[in-house]
N, C-alpha and C positions, 0 to 999 in steps of 0.2 A: 668396354667394347673391344672385341678382337679384330684382327685384320679384315676379315670378310665383312664384318659389320661396318667398320670404318669405310671400307671400299664401297659398300652399298650406299652410305650417306653421301660419299663423294660423287658417285654415279648419278644419284638423284639430283644433286645440286648442279652438276655439269649439264644435265638436261634442262634445267631452268636458266642457267647463266649463258648457255650457248657458247659463243666464241669469246665472250668477255672473261678475262682472266684477272683475278685480284692480285695486286702487287704487295699490299700491306694488309695485315690483319690487325684488328683493334679489339681489345677486350675492355669493356666499360664497367667500372666498379660501382659500388653503392653511391647514389647521389651524383654520379659523374656522367650524366646523360647528355651534357651540352653538345658533345661532338656529334651525336646522332642527329641532332636538329639541324646541323650545318651540312650534312651529307646530301648531295644531290642524288636522291634515291632512284635507282633503276629497278631494283627488285627488293621486296620485303617478304621474308618467309618466317612464319612462326616455327618455333622449335618443335611443336606438336606435329607439324607436317613432315618433318625430316625423319626418315627411317632410322631407328635405333638411337636417336638423340635423347639425352636426358632432358628433364623439364626443370626450370627454375622454380624453387619453392620459397625464395627469400623475397619479402616485400621490397619493392623498388627495383627489382630485376625483371624487366618486361618480358623476356623470353622470345626474342626474335633476332634473326640474322638480316643484316642490311647490306646489299651490294650497291655501290654508287661511287660518285666522284667526290673527292675531298683533297684539297691541297694540290689539285692537278693530277692526281693519281687515282687509279681504281682501288677502292678499299672494300674490305669485308669486315663489318663491325658486328660484334656480339653485344646486344643489349641485355645483359644478364649473363653471369657466369655460373659455374657449378662448384660447390664447395665440399670438401671431405666431410665436414660436420653434418651435411645434409643426408648422410648415409650412403653416398656414392662411393664406389671404389675409386682408387687413384686412376685406373684405366678409364673410367667414365668421366672423371674430372677433366682429364687432359684430352679426351677424344676430340672435342672441337678444334683443339690446336693441331692434332694429327690431320683432321679433315682439311683445315685451312692450308697446312703445308702441302698436302697432296693436290690441293687446288691451284697451288703455285705461288703462295706468298713467299717473299724473301725477308720480310721484316715483320716481327710481331711487336705491337705496342700495347703495353698493359697499364691499367690504372687501378688504383685501389684507395679506399679510405682506411686510415690506420691510426694507431696510437703512437704518439711521440714519446720516446724515453730519453732523448737527448735533452739536457736541461736548457740548452740554448734555443729550443724550438718553442713555437707558439701555435695555438689552435689557428687553422687557416693557412699555415705554411705549406708551400709546394716543395716536395723533396724529390729530387732526381735519384733514382736507385742506382748506386754505383756497384753494389754487390748484394748477395743475400746469404742467410744462414738457414738451412733446412732443419727445422725443429719438429717437423711432422714425424710420426712414428714409423713412416714408410716412405717409399720413393716410387714415382710413376714408372721407373725402369726396372723395378723388381720383377723376377720371373724370367722365363725364356726371352732372349733378345730377338727382335725382328730385324734381321740384317738388312732388309730392304728399306727400313726406316732410318737406321743408324747403327753405329758401332756399339759394341758391348760396353766399352768404357769411354764415354764421351768426355772430352776435356771441358772443364768449366772455369778455366783461368780468366776467361773474359765472357762471363755470362751476359753482361750488358755491354753493348757495343760502345767502345770508348770514343770513336769518331762521332757517333750520333750524340753521345753525351756532351761532347765539346760543341757540336752544332746547337744543341738545346741551350747550353749556357750562353752562347753568342746571341741567339735569338732573344733570350730573356733580357740580356744586357741592352740590346737595341730597343726593346719594347718597355723597358723600365720595370720589368717583373722581378721581384726579389725571390731568390731561390735558396733552398738548402740542398745539400747533397749528402747521401749517407747510405747505410747498410740496413736492409730490411730483413727482419726475422719472421719466418712463417710458422705459426702454431695451428693446432686443429680448431680451437674454439669449440662450441659457439659462445661460451661465457667469455666476458672480458677478463683480463688478467687481474690477479690479486696484486697488491702493492709489492709483495715479495717476489712474485713472478716478473713484474716489470723490472725490479732491481736486478734479478737474475739475467734477464735478457740484455740489460744494459752492461752488466759485468762481462757478458760473452762478447760484447763489441758492437751490438746493434744500436741503431739510432731510432728505429721505428719497428713496430710489431703489428702483424695482421694475420688474417686467416685464409689467404689466397696467394696468387702470383707465383710462388716458388715452384709448385708442381708444373704450372703452365710453361714457365721459362725452361725448366729442365727438359720437358718434352720437346719444346721448340729447338733448343740447342742440340738435342739428340738427332733432330732431323735437319741440322745445319741451317736453321732459320736464325737470323740475327734478332736481338731483343733490345727493347728500350722500355723503361718503366718509370712511372710517376706515381708518387704517393701524396695524398692530401692528408695532412695531420688534422684529424677531427676530434681528438681527445688527448689528454696528456697522462703519461704514466711516470711522472717525475715526483719523487718524494716531496711531500708538502703541498703538492698541486693537484693531487688526484681527487676527483669528485665523481659522484654517481653519474653514470652515463647510460643513456638508452640508445637503441638503434635509430630512433627518430632524431636524436641529437646528432648522431653521426651523419645521417643523410642531410640534415639541415646545414651542418658545417661544410660537408662536401659540396653541396649545391652552391654555397657562397663563394667557393674558390674555383668552381668548375670552368668559369670563363677564362681564367689564367691558363689552366691546363689546356683548354681548347686552342688558345693562341700558340702555345708551345708545340702541341701536336701538329697543328696545321703548318707552322713554320718548318718543323723537322721534315714533314712529308714533301713540302715544296722544295726543300734543299737536297732531296735524295738524288 
């Protein structure tokens, strides 16, 4: 989506939302829909209704935008994201982030289901994303820069807000939720990684690997939106512990841990 298409989407949504301005944007990954059920919904819009919006093609991604109250703040939640492997351009993948930023969000919260490559991880673990490695073959900022959105060379030294990470850790401690913290590597997919690829990702310094999140965070930081991310470890890419995994297995494992993610998201938003 180019600037005029993004602005058309923004104008359409402003007409629906009226004077209500979202403060926090939330992107819900595969099997991580628990947050949506806890939002006090004010508006619910199908992606198909929004001009120029891509459409979710992945099972388990409902394809709707929700405006409502959560954690005492106005949030705008995406039930279903867009992936590079679906055939979308990077511009299309991150277009909803651009739209949310122009609608006024100051914080983007992202979630994903991913594979753990850290040998200390177990299926069902919640990992706070402390940093990421972009292993996609491209970048959402490639091409002419839009100076109205952000600088040509955005700084990524703190892609994930350290103060919010600290808040999440404190909330988890109070609630008795065990957490991991680590680096997320983003690859294209859609096939899951081979054992050699899992080993490669681990050697590069990652703790988990998935097919999303990185482009969205890059686009958000380009527009000076703070970011916070949670991964749910739904399968393991650790030598000697790798088993055949289906998308249904991933969704099931994510669902099992989504209530913990919900508590952390809500606590973080309440503390803003």
